[in-house]
C-alpha positions as CSV (number, residue, x, y, z in Angstrom):
1,X,9.4,9.8,1.7
2,X,6.3,11.7,2.8
3,X,8.2,13.4,5.6
4,X,11.0,14.4,3.1
5,X,8.5,15.8,0.7
6,X,6.7,17.8,3.3
7,X,9.9,19.3,4.8
8,X,11.0,20.2,1.3
9,X,7.8,22.1,0.6
10,X,8.2,23.9,4.0
11,X,11.8,24.9,3.1
12,X,10.9,26.2,-0.4
13,X,7.9,28.1,0.7
14,X,9.6,29.6,3.7
15,X,12.5,30.7,1.5
16,X,10.2,32.5,-1.0
17,X,8.0,34.3,1.6
18,X,11.1,35.5,3.5
19,X,12.6,36.8,0.2
20,X,9.3,38.7,-0.4
21,X,9.3,39.9,3.2
22,X,5.6,39.2,3.6
23,X,5.7,37.1,6.8
24,X,4.1,39.2,9.7
25,X,6.3,39.6,12.8
26,X,8.0,36.4,13.8
27,X,5.7,34.1,11.9
28,X,7.0,30.7,10.8
29,X,5.8,27.9,8.5
30,X,5.1,24.9,10.7
31,X,4.5,21.4,9.6
32,X,1.8,20.3,12.0
33,X,-1.8,19.2,12.5
34,X,-4.2,22.2,12.3
35,X,-6.7,20.1,14.3
36,X,-4.6,20.9,17.4
37,X,-5.5,24.6,17.1
38,X,-8.3,24.4,19.7
39,X,-6.3,22.1,22.0
40,X,-3.8,22.8,24.8
41,X,-1.0,22.6,22.1
42,X,-2.7,25.2,19.9
43,X,-0.7,28.1,21.3
44,X,2.3,27.0,19.3
45,X,0.3,27.3,16.1
46,X,-0.9,30.9,16.7
47,X,0.4,33.6,14.4
48,X,2.0,31.0,12.1
49,X,1.4,29.2,8.8
50,X,0.5,25.6,9.3
51,X,0.8,22.9,6.6
52,X,-1.3,19.8,7.3
53,X,-1.6,16.6,5.3
54,X,-5.3,16.0,5.2
55,X,-5.5,13.2,2.7
56,X,-3.5,10.7,0.6
57,X,-4.5,9.3,-2.8
58,X,-2.9,6.6,-4.8
59,X,-2.2,7.7,-8.4
60,X,-4.7,5.5,-10.4
61,X,-2.8,5.7,-13.7
62,X,0.2,4.0,-12.2
63,X,-1.5,1.2,-10.3
64,X,-1.2,-2.5,-10.9
65,X,2.3,-2.5,-12.4
66,X,4.3,-5.7,-12.1
67,X,7.6,-6.4,-10.5
68,X,10.6,-5.2,-12.6
69,X,14.3,-5.9,-12.9
70,X,17.1,-3.6,-11.9
71,X,20.8,-3.8,-12.4
72,X,23.1,-3.5,-9.4
73,X,26.7,-4.6,-9.1
74,X,26.7,-6.8,-12.1
75,X,23.6,-8.6,-11.0
76,X,19.9,-8.5,-11.8
77,X,17.5,-7.7,-8.9
78,X,13.8,-8.3,-8.9
79,X,12.0,-5.5,-7.0
80,X,8.4,-4.6,-6.2
81,X,7.1,-1.5,-8.1
82,X,6.7,1.7,-6.0
83,X,3.4,3.1,-4.7
84,X,2.8,6.5,-6.3
85,X,0.9,8.9,-4.0
86,X,-0.8,12.3,-4.3
87,X,-0.7,14.5,-1.2
88,X,-3.6,16.8,-0.3
89,X,-2.0,19.7,1.7
90,X,-3.9,22.3,3.6
91,X,-2.1,25.7,4.1
92,X,-3.7,27.5,7.0
93,X,-2.8,31.1,7.9
94,X,-3.6,31.4,11.6
95,X,-3.3,35.0,12.5
96,X,-6.2,35.6,14.9
97,X,-5.3,39.2,15.6
98,X,-4.4,40.1,12.0
99,X,-7.0,38.9,9.6
100,X,-5.8,41.2,6.7
101,X,-2.3,40.0,7.3
102,X,-3.5,36.3,7.0
103,X,-5.2,37.1,3.7
104,X,-2.1,38.8,2.4
105,X,0.0,35.7,3.3
106,X,-2.6,33.4,1.8
107,X,-2.4,35.4,-1.5
108,X,1.4,35.1,-1.5
109,X,1.2,31.3,-1.0
110,X,-1.2,31.0,-4.0
111,X,1.2,33.3,-6.0
112,X,4.1,31.1,-5.1
113,X,2.5,27.9,-6.5
114,X,1.3,29.9,-9.5
115,X,4.8,31.0,-10.2
116,X,6.4,27.6,-9.3
117,X,3.9,24.9,-10.0
118,X,6.7,22.3,-10.1
119,X,9.3,21.9,-7.3
120,X,12.3,19.8,-8.2
121,X,14.3,18.3,-5.3
122,X,17.4,18.0,-7.5
123,X,17.4,21.8,-8.1
124,X,15.7,23.5,-5.1
125,X,14.8,27.2,-5.3
126,X,16.5,27.8,-2.0
127,X,19.7,26.2,-2.9
128,X,20.9,23.3,-0.8
129,X,18.2,22.0,1.6
130,X,19.9,21.8,5.0
131,X,17.7,19.6,7.2
132,X,18.8,16.5,9.0
133,X,15.4,14.9,8.6
134,X,15.5,15.2,4.8
135,X,16.7,12.0,3.1
136,X,19.0,13.3,0.4
137,X,18.6,10.3,-1.9
138,X,14.8,10.7,-1.9
139,X,15.1,14.5,-2.4
140,X,17.2,14.2,-5.5
141,X,14.7,12.0,-7.2
142,X,11.7,14.1,-6.1
143,X,9.5,16.2,-8.5
144,X,6.3,17.6,-7.2
145,X,3.5,19.2,-9.3
146,X,1.0,21.4,-7.5
147,X,-2.7,21.9,-8.4
148,X,-5.1,24.2,-6.6
149,X,-7.8,22.0,-5.3
150,X,-11.1,23.8,-4.9
151,X,-13.7,22.6,-2.3
152,X,-17.4,23.2,-2.3
153,X,-19.0,25.0,0.7
154,X,-20.3,21.6,1.9
155,X,-16.8,20.0,1.6
156,X,-15.2,22.9,3.4
157,X,-17.7,22.5,6.2
158,X,-17.0,18.8,6.5
159,X,-13.2,19.3,6.4
160,X,-13.1,21.8,9.2
161,X,-15.7,19.8,11.1
162,X,-13.4,16.8,10.9
163,X,-10.5,18.9,12.0
164,X,-12.5,20.0,15.0
165,X,-11.6,23.7,14.8
166,X,-12.8,27.1,13.6
167,X,-12.1,27.9,10.0
168,X,-9.1,30.1,9.3
169,X,-7.9,31.6,5.9
170,X,-6.6,28.5,4.0
171,X,-6.1,26.9,0.7
172,X,-5.9,23.3,-0.4
173,X,-3.3,22.0,-2.9
174,X,-2.9,18.6,-4.5
175,X,0.8,17.7,-4.8
176,X,1.6,15.0,-7.4
177,X,3.5,12.7,-7.0
178,X,5.8,10.9,-4.5
179,X,6.7,7.3,-4.6
180,X,7.2,4.9,-1.7
181,X,9.3,1.8,-2.3
182,X,10.9,-0.8,-0.2
183,X,14.5,-1.0,-1.2
184,X,14.8,-4.7,-0.3
185,X,15.6,-7.1,-3.1
186,X,13.1,-10.0,-3.3
187,X,15.1,-12.1,-5.8
188,X,18.4,-11.7,-7.6
189,X,20.5,-13.5,-10.2
190,X,23.4,-13.1,-12.5
191,X,23.2,-11.0,-15.7
192,X,22.8,-12.7,-19.0
193,X,26.2,-12.0,-20.7
194,X,26.3,-14.7,-23.4
195,X,23.7,-16.5,-25.5
196,X,24.6,-19.9,-26.8
197,X,22.8,-21.5,-29.7
198,X,23.0,-25.0,-31.0
199,X,22.2,-25.6,-34.6
200,X,21.1,-29.0,-35.7
201,X,21.4,-30.0,-39.3
202,X,18.2,-30.4,-41.2
203,X,17.7,-33.9,-42.7
204,X,15.3,-34.5,-45.5
205,X,13.5,-37.8,-45.7
206,X,12.6,-39.0,-49.2
């Protein structure tokens, strides 16, 4: 589900930026770890937009829910409740030889989420999402709400220190929510189709 959500975001943002014709040169939106920027694999990240998952958070308002019943093929299945997660996504514009271009793209990313704060997998902006790694069933049920997440200077320093690289123009968003659920059935039984009641006559003792 996490992978499907991330690929869906890449697809939607890529569609918008290409429509606006703001991507410099042959720039692409890449789903990868920005911490690799200073490594031997960093060359593939140059002159591109990198989306990195930097944190996961369980949605506190939906914690501690109990098992629930679900109908399927005329039977009742007992399933475990899903885990609802918020994703913290770092959008990094890595254009080392074009700083003004990086700032321009960064502004377009912020504008995209300002215009479309909610992305619905059942009705994607780009039309049909064609990606073999996207689970269609998960995508249809997906609805993501984006909030700009502002860091303090100290938090920014810690974040880029943990990523082990030099800071590039970037913005952090909180995406709410995705759910992760095991589809296995833990217990099942027949549906209750009829209720029988036995009435006993009331006797009065005098």
